[in-house]
C-alpha positions in Angstrom: -61.5 47.7 -91.2 -63.8 44.8 -90.5 -62.3 41.7 -89.2 -63.1 38.4 -91.0 -65.6 36.2 -89.2 -64.0 33.7 -86.9 -64.5 30.2 -88.1 -65.1 27.7 -85.3 -63.6 24.3 -86.2 -65.4 21.3 -84.9 -63.5 18.1 -84.3 -63.9 15.3 -86.9 -66.0 12.4 -85.6 -64.0 9.2 -85.6 -65.3 5.8 -84.8 -64.2 4.6 -81.4 -64.5 0.9 -81.5 -64.9 -0.4 -77.9 -62.6 -3.3 -76.8 -65.0 -6.2 -77.0 -63.1 -9.3 -76.3 -63.8 -11.7 -73.3 -60.9 -10.2 -71.3 -62.4 -6.7 -71.8 -65.7 -7.6 -70.2 -66.3 -6.0 -66.8 -68.0 -8.7 -64.8 -70.3 -7.7 -61.9 -73.2 -9.3 -60.0 -75.7 -7.9 -62.5 -73.9 -9.5 -65.4 -72.6 -12.7 -63.8 -75.6 -14.9 -64.8 -75.3 -13.8 -68.4 -71.6 -14.4 -68.5 -72.0 -17.8 -66.9 -74.5 -18.9 -69.5 -72.1 -17.8 -72.3 -69.1 -19.5 -70.6 -71.2 -22.6 -70.0 -71.6 -23.4 -73.7 -72.3 -26.1 -74.9 -73.8 -27.3 -71.6 -76.9 -25.1 -71.8 -80.1 -26.0 -69.9 -82.1 -25.5 -73.2 -81.4 -25.0 -76.9 -82.9 -21.5 -76.8 -81.3 -18.8 -74.6 -82.6 -15.2 -74.3 -80.4 -12.4 -72.9 -82.8 -9.7 -71.8 -81.6 -6.3 -70.7 -81.9 -2.5 -71.4 -80.1 -0.7 -74.2 -76.4 -0.6 -73.6 -76.4 -3.3 -70.9 -73.8 -5.5 -72.6 -76.0 -7.9 -74.5 -74.3 -7.3 -77.8 -70.8 -7.6 -76.2 -71.8 -11.0 -74.7 -73.5 -12.2 -77.9 -70.4 -11.3 -79.9 -68.1 -13.2 -77.5 -70.4 -16.2 -77.8 -70.8 -16.1 -81.5 -67.0 -15.8 -82.0 -66.3 -18.6 -79.6 -68.8 -21.1 -81.1 -68.8 -20.0 -84.7 -72.5 -18.9 -84.6 -74.1 -17.3 -87.6 -76.2 -14.1 -87.2 -79.6 -14.5 -88.9 -82.6 -12.3 -89.6 -86.1 -13.8 -89.1 -88.2 -11.0 -90.5 -89.7 -13.5 -92.9 -89.7 -17.3 -93.5 -86.5 -18.2 -95.3 -85.4 -21.8 -96.0 -81.8 -20.7 -96.1 -82.0 -19.6 -92.4 -83.3 -23.1 -91.5 -80.4 -24.7 -93.4 -78.0 -22.5 -91.4 -79.7 -23.5 -88.1 -79.4 -27.1 -89.0 -75.6 -26.8 -89.5 -74.7 -24.9 -86.3 -75.5 -22.3 -83.6 -77.3 -19.1 -84.7 -77.6 -15.6 -83.2 -80.6 -13.3 -83.3 -79.9 -9.8 -82.0 -82.4 -7.1 -80.8 -85.4 -9.3 -81.7 -87.9 -7.0 -80.0 -86.4 -4.0 -81.8 -86.0 -5.3 -85.3 -89.2 -7.4 -85.3 -89.7 -11.0 -86.3 -92.0 -13.3 -88.2 -93.6 -15.7 -85.7 -93.7 -18.6 -88.1 -90.1 -18.1 -89.0 -89.0 -18.0 -85.4 -91.1 -21.1 -84.6 -89.5 -23.1 -87.4 -86.0 -21.9 -86.5 -86.4 -23.1 -82.9 -87.6 -26.4 -84.2 -84.6 -26.7 -86.5 -82.1 -26.1 -83.7 -83.9 -28.5 -81.4 -84.0 -31.2 -84.1 -80.4 -30.9 -85.0 -79.0 -30.5 -81.5 -77.9 -26.9 -82.0 -78.8 -23.7 -80.2 -79.9 -20.2 -80.7 -79.0 -17.1 -78.6 -81.4 -14.2 -78.8 -80.9 -10.7 -77.4 -83.8 -8.5 -76.4 -84.7 -5.5 -74.3 -87.8 -7.4 -73.1 -88.6 -10.8 -71.8 -90.3 -13.1 -74.3 -93.6 -12.8 -72.4 -93.7 -9.1 -73.6 -93.1 -9.9 -77.3 -96.9 -10.1 -77.9 -96.6 -13.6 -79.5 -100.0 -14.8 -80.9 -98.9 -18.2 -82.3 -99.6 -20.7 -79.6 -96.9 -23.2 -80.6 -94.3 -20.4 -80.6 -95.5 -19.2 -77.2 -95.0 -22.7 -75.9 -91.5 -22.9 -77.3 -90.5 -19.6 -75.8 -91.8 -20.6 -72.3 -89.3 -23.4 -72.4 -86.4 -21.0 -73.3 -83.8 -20.1 -70.7 -84.1 -16.3 -70.0 -81.2 -14.5 -68.4 -81.8 -10.9 -67.3 -79.2 -8.2 -67.2 -80.0 -5.5 -64.7 -79.0 -1.8 -64.7 -75.6 -1.2 -63.2 -74.8 0.0 -59.7 -72.6 3.1 -59.1 -69.4 1.1 -58.7 -69.9 -0.8 -62.0 -71.0 2.4 -63.8 -67.8 4.1 -62.8 -65.7 1.2 -64.1 -67.6 1.2 -67.3 -67.0 4.9 -67.8 -63.3 4.5 -67.2 -63.3 1.8 -69.9 -65.3 4.0 -72.3 -62.9 6.9 -71.9 -60.0 4.5 -72.2 -61.4 3.2 -75.5 -61.1 6.9 -76.7 -57.6 7.1 -75.2 -58.8 9.7 -72.7 -57.8 9.8 -69.0 -60.3 11.5 -66.7 -59.8 12.2 -63.0 -61.5 9.6 -60.8 -63.1 12.4 -58.8 -64.9 13.7 -61.9 -66.2 10.2 -62.8 -67.4 9.7 -59.2 -69.2 13.1 -59.4 -70.8 12.1 -62.7 -71.9 8.7 -61.5 -73.6 10.2 -58.4 -75.7 12.5 -60.6 -76.4 10.9 -63.9 -79.0 8.4 -65.1 -77.8 4.9 -63.9 -77.7 3.2 -67.3 -74.9 2.1 -69.7 -76.7 3.9 -72.6 -76.4 7.2 -70.6 -72.8 6.5 -69.8 -72.0 6.1 -73.5 -73.7 9.3 -74.3 -72.0 11.3 -71.5 -68.5 10.0 -72.5 -69.0 10.7 -76.2 -70.4 14.2 -75.5 -67.6 15.1 -73.1 -64.9 13.9 -75.5 -66.6 15.9 -78.3 -66.8 19.1 -76.3 -63.3 18.8 -74.9 -61.8 18.3 -78.4 -63.8 21.2 -79.8 -62.6 23.5 -77.0 -59.1 22.2 -76.7 -59.6 21.6 -73.0 -59.5 18.9 -70.4 -62.6 17.2 -69.1 -63.4 19.2 -66.0 -66.2 19.1 -63.5 -67.6 22.2 -65.1 -67.8 20.5 -68.5 -69.3 17.5 -66.9 -72.0 19.6 -65.3 -72.7 21.2 -68.6 -73.2 17.9 -70.3 -75.5 16.6 -67.5 -77.6 19.8 -67.7 -77.8 19.4 -71.5 -79.0 15.8 -71.1 -81.6 16.9 -68.5 -82.9 19.5 -70.9 -83.2 16.8 -73.6 -80.8 18.3 -76.1 -77.3 17.7 -77.4 -76.6 20.7 -79.7 -75.2 23.1 -77.1 -72.9 25.9 -78.3 -69.3 24.8 -78.6 -67.4 27.8 -77.2 
């Protein structure tokens, strides 16, 4: 008699919202300048501040803290919009991932003029410095040269370990410190990679009904090095 095929049940994917308040921020040397500019509000050196750093570096976390604190409105400048200028005239504004989502140069120029005229401010997040945005409008280029740019660097091993502990904690998962140290010494040193590793380890451990072990960690790193994520869940 043939046995029915075994159905492998994969875990449901739930959203794991990271703790994103000011007290949840892990402050290190690489992040201290960015944290300082956010905490310094409204005593900013210029009305335009750009937080520049790689994907997953904490820009969005800091931008969210600032926006919630000052009541800033998130705006899109993909095209000229009089409503955006009205918003900028009434209070601080936030533009996230400007180099990723794209922007209209004229719209950004008028927005900066609006916040300068009304004594407000704009916080912009970007993976790149403004000099790499390929701006062709001379007046906008001049405005951006006067902006305050704060860079967020890649994390060192100590910070990356703390971040991974936090990411696992956000998922209500406790992992042996020795496994985290082993991972940090071998993985790409970026917060984006840390998020991927944590999510994948949690997924595989749930699917297999197992703890997160060094063997599982090695499997995930090998998977990442191979450039894939659809390894067999066995």
